[in-house]
C-alpha positions as CSV (number, residue, x, y, z in Angstrom):
1,M,-13.4,61.3,11.4
2,S,-15.6,59.2,13.9
3,T,-14.1,56.4,15.8
4,V,-16.4,54.0,17.7
5,I,-14.8,51.7,20.4
6,I,-16.8,48.7,21.0
7,G,-16.1,47.3,25.0
8,A,-15.2,50.0,27.5
9,G,-13.0,47.4,29.3
10,I,-9.2,48.2,30.2
11,I,-8.2,47.6,26.5
12,G,-11.0,50.4,25.3
13,T,-10.7,52.5,27.9
14,S,-6.8,52.5,27.1
15,T,-7.1,53.0,23.5
16,G,-9.4,55.8,23.9
17,Y,-6.9,57.3,26.2
18,Y,-4.0,57.4,23.8
19,L,-6.3,58.3,20.8
20,S,-7.5,61.1,22.7
21,Q,-4.1,62.3,24.2
22,P,-2.2,65.3,22.5
23,P,-0.6,65.6,20.0
24,S,-3.1,63.1,18.3
25,R,-4.8,64.5,15.4
26,T,-7.9,62.8,16.7
27,S,-10.4,65.1,18.6
28,P,-11.6,63.6,21.7
29,T,-15.0,64.5,20.8
30,S,-15.0,62.4,17.9
31,I,-14.5,59.3,19.9
32,H,-17.2,57.4,21.3
33,L,-16.9,54.3,24.0
34,V,-19.6,51.9,23.9
35,E,-20.3,49.3,26.9
36,S,-22.9,46.6,27.0
37,S,-22.5,46.1,30.5
38,P,-24.6,48.3,33.1
39,R,-21.8,47.9,35.5
40,F,-18.2,48.7,34.3
41,F,-15.1,46.4,34.6
42,A,-17.6,43.6,35.5
43,S,-15.2,40.6,33.9
44,A,-11.3,40.7,33.9
45,S,-10.4,44.5,33.7
46,G,-11.8,44.3,37.3
47,Y,-10.5,40.9,38.1
48,A,-7.3,40.3,36.8
49,A,-4.5,40.0,38.8
50,G,-2.5,42.9,37.5
51,F,1.0,41.5,36.8
52,L,3.2,43.0,34.3
53,A,6.2,41.5,32.6
54,R,8.3,43.0,30.2
55,D,10.3,40.1,28.8
56,W,8.0,36.9,29.5
57,F,7.0,36.9,25.9
58,G,7.3,34.7,22.7
59,P,9.6,36.1,19.9
60,F,6.2,37.2,17.9
61,V,5.1,39.6,20.4
62,S,8.1,40.3,22.5
63,S,8.4,43.8,21.3
64,L,4.3,44.8,22.2
65,G,5.2,43.3,25.3
66,A,8.6,45.6,25.9
67,L,6.5,48.5,24.6
68,S,3.5,47.9,26.9
69,F,5.6,47.3,30.1
70,D,7.2,50.7,29.2
71,L,4.1,52.7,28.9
72,H,2.9,51.2,32.1
73,K,5.7,52.6,33.8
74,Q,5.4,56.1,31.9
75,L,2.0,56.4,32.7
76,A,2.5,55.8,36.6
77,D,5.6,58.4,36.7
78,E,3.3,60.9,35.1
79,H,0.3,60.4,37.0
80,G,1.2,59.0,40.3
81,G,0.4,55.5,39.6
82,R,1.3,54.3,42.9
83,D,-1.2,56.1,44.7
84,K,-3.8,56.3,42.2
85,W,-3.8,52.4,41.0
86,G,-0.9,50.7,42.8
87,W,1.9,50.6,40.4
88,S,5.2,48.9,41.7
89,P,8.1,46.9,41.1
90,S,7.6,43.4,41.8
91,T,9.5,40.3,42.0
92,G,8.8,37.4,40.1
93,T,9.5,34.0,42.0
94,S,8.7,30.6,41.4
95,L,7.3,28.4,44.5
96,V,8.4,24.5,43.4
97,D,7.0,21.9,45.3
98,S,9.4,19.1,46.2
99,E,7.7,16.7,43.8
100,K,7.6,19.2,40.8
101,A,6.3,17.6,37.9
102,G,8.9,17.2,35.3
103,N,7.2,17.8,32.1
104,A,5.6,21.3,32.5
105,A,4.1,22.8,29.4
106,R,5.7,26.0,28.2
107,G,4.4,28.9,26.3
108,D,1.0,30.4,25.6
109,D,-0.3,26.7,27.1
110,W,0.7,27.3,30.4
111,L,-2.8,28.0,31.9
112,R,-4.6,25.5,29.8
113,E,-2.3,22.8,30.4
114,G,-2.2,23.2,34.3
115,S,1.4,24.4,34.3
116,S,3.0,27.2,36.1
117,R,3.4,30.6,34.6
118,A,7.0,30.1,36.1
119,E,7.8,28.2,32.8
120,V,7.5,31.0,30.6
121,A,9.6,33.7,32.2
122,G,12.4,32.7,29.8
123,D,16.3,31.3,30.4
124,H,16.9,33.5,33.0
125,D,19.3,32.5,36.3
126,F,17.6,31.0,38.9
127,T,18.4,32.8,42.3
128,G,17.6,31.1,45.6
129,G,15.8,33.0,48.3
130,E,13.5,32.8,51.1
131,G,10.7,34.7,49.2
132,P,8.3,37.4,51.0
133,A,7.4,37.3,54.4
134,W,3.5,36.6,53.9
135,L,4.3,33.1,51.8
136,T,4.5,29.8,54.3
137,K,6.4,27.0,52.2
138,H,6.0,23.4,52.6
139,K,8.8,21.3,53.9
140,G,10.9,20.5,50.9
141,G,9.7,23.4,48.9
142,S,12.1,25.9,47.4
143,V,11.4,29.5,46.1
144,E,13.4,30.8,43.0
145,V,13.7,34.4,41.8
146,I,12.7,34.2,38.1
147,S,12.7,38.0,37.2
148,Q,15.5,40.4,36.6
149,G,15.9,43.7,37.5
150,D,13.1,45.7,36.6
151,S,11.6,43.7,34.2
152,T,8.3,43.0,36.3
153,A,5.4,45.1,38.2
154,Q,2.2,45.2,39.8
155,V,-1.2,47.1,39.5
156,D,-4.7,47.0,40.7
157,P,-6.2,46.5,36.9
158,L,-9.6,47.9,38.4
159,R,-8.4,51.4,39.6
160,L,-5.9,51.4,36.5
161,S,-9.1,51.0,34.3
162,Q,-11.1,53.4,36.3
163,F,-8.3,56.0,35.9
164,L,-8.5,55.6,32.1
165,L,-12.1,55.9,31.9
166,D,-12.0,59.1,33.9
167,E,-9.5,60.5,31.9
168,C,-11.5,59.9,28.8
169,R,-14.5,61.6,30.3
170,S,-12.5,64.6,31.1
171,R,-11.2,64.9,27.7
172,G,-14.6,64.9,26.1
173,V,-14.7,61.3,24.9
174,H,-18.6,60.3,24.6
175,L,-19.4,57.3,26.4
176,H,-22.6,54.8,25.8
177,Q,-23.4,52.6,28.6
178,P,-25.2,50.7,28.9
179,A,-25.8,50.3,25.0
180,R,-24.9,47.7,22.5
181,V,-24.4,48.1,18.7
182,I,-27.1,46.3,16.8
183,S,-26.1,47.2,13.2
184,V,-23.5,49.1,10.5
185,S,-24.1,51.3,7.7
186,K,-22.6,52.4,4.9
187,D,-22.3,55.6,2.3
188,L,-22.8,55.7,-0.9
189,K,-19.2,54.8,-1.7
190,G,-19.7,51.6,0.4
191,E,-17.6,52.9,3.4
192,L,-18.4,52.7,6.9
193,S,-20.2,55.8,8.4
194,S,-22.3,54.8,11.0
195,L,-23.6,52.7,13.5
196,R,-27.0,52.1,15.2
197,L,-26.8,51.6,18.9
198,L,-29.5,50.0,21.0
199,S,-30.3,51.3,25.0
200,E,-31.1,49.7,27.8
201,N,-34.7,51.2,27.5
202,G,-35.1,50.3,24.0
203,T,-34.1,53.6,22.4
204,E,-32.2,53.3,19.0
205,T,-29.6,55.9,18.1
206,D,-27.4,56.2,15.5
207,I,-23.8,57.7,15.8
208,P,-21.1,58.6,13.0
209,C,-18.4,56.2,12.7
210,T,-15.7,56.1,10.3
211,R,-13.4,53.9,12.4
212,L,-14.4,50.8,14.3
213,V,-12.3,49.2,17.2
214,I,-13.9,46.1,18.8
215,T,-12.3,45.8,22.3
216,A,-14.9,43.5,24.1
217,G,-12.4,40.7,25.1
218,A,-13.7,37.2,24.9
219,W,-16.9,38.5,23.4
220,T,-15.1,40.2,20.3
221,P,-15.8,37.1,17.9
222,Q,-19.6,37.5,19.1
223,V,-19.6,41.3,18.2
224,F,-17.9,41.0,15.0
225,S,-20.2,38.1,13.7
226,S,-23.2,39.8,14.9
227,L,-22.1,43.0,12.7
228,F,-20.7,41.7,9.7
229,P,-22.5,38.2,9.2
230,A,-21.2,37.8,6.0
231,A,-17.6,38.2,6.5
232,K,-15.3,34.9,6.4
233,V,-12.9,36.4,8.7
234,R,-13.0,34.8,12.0
235,V,-11.6,36.4,15.2
236,P,-9.2,34.2,17.1
237,V,-10.1,35.1,20.5
238,S,-11.6,32.6,22.9
239,S,-12.7,32.7,26.6
240,L,-10.6,31.0,29.5
241,A,-12.7,31.7,32.9
242,G,-10.9,31.2,36.2
243,H,-11.5,32.0,40.0
244,S,-9.8,34.7,42.4
245,L,-9.6,35.7,46.0
246,V,-8.6,38.7,47.5
247,V,-7.3,38.3,51.2
248,K,-5.3,40.2,54.0
249,S,-2.3,39.1,55.7
250,P,-0.6,41.0,58.9
251,R,2.8,39.7,57.1
252,W,1.7,42.3,54.2
253,A,0.9,45.8,55.6
254,K,1.9,49.3,54.4
255,E,5.4,49.3,55.9
256,H,6.4,46.3,53.7
257,E,5.0,47.7,50.6
258,E,8.3,50.0,50.3
259,K,10.4,47.1,49.1
260,G,8.1,46.4,46.2
261,C,5.6,43.4,45.9
262,H,6.1,39.8,44.9
263,A,4.2,37.4,42.3
264,V,4.7,33.8,43.4
265,F,4.0,31.1,40.3
266,T,3.4,27.7,42.1
267,T,4.2,24.3,40.7
268,D,3.4,21.1,42.2
269,S,3.0,17.7,40.9
270,S,-0.8,17.5,40.6
271,G,-0.9,20.2,37.9
272,F,-2.5,22.7,40.1
273,S,-0.7,25.7,40.0
274,P,-2.4,28.8,41.2
275,E,-0.6,32.3,41.1
276,I,-0.6,34.6,44.5
277,F,0.4,38.7,43.9
278,S,1.0,40.9,46.7
279,R,-0.7,44.6,45.6
280,V,-0.1,47.9,47.1
281,G,-2.9,48.5,49.5
282,G,-2.4,45.7,51.7
283,E,-3.8,43.1,49.4
284,I,-2.9,39.6,48.4
285,Y,-4.6,38.3,45.2
């Protein structure tokens, strides 16, 4: 069995990591990671905020969300995640403007509808507080704690992705970068047997493939349709771009990190609801 993973972002590298981890019956040397970008983690895997929540999900994916959160915690405990990729407990808060809009969208549409992710935190009891020291509130604004216990955390996704990639490499997982898959081939039984790669210098190479995983993020539908043009299946993945800034503050330094990070979800009457996260390493995203 040979597995090819198209896309070496955080999903692709984590797939390679867990698939190659003992006692898996999959040999690491039978796994291939294919990445088309000349630079690793050039999109969401390197630029996302890195906020984690255990129970901020709808019923259809709630068990998956809880499993993901627990695996993040386990990985950090086993490999020193705090030092290597900034894993830290976090307190989720909602910063409410004095003129908060009354008809905020909920569920999966929180970002598309211009509302606050605070709306999807669930039916938790809200607790008043001053918020983190680095946050300055406008007159009339209020801060509400919307996470419970150890249900939220923070990581630096770029450093986490790099750790996962390094682990895959050290185990013997094959890496093809920059390269892209241009065609698939079947054996005499009509089953998937190999893929053809096109490297940056124009060289074409065939690699064995009996299992294919596409983890190309927003480009997944495009990759799937290019390899299987006759397929009637359409992958329901779409892009949603955004902007981010990373800043420093004298009120968020190493001595403050021991108390944990904060996630601040804003809500205002104009529907513009930026999110602010303090991260280990003195960063505010």
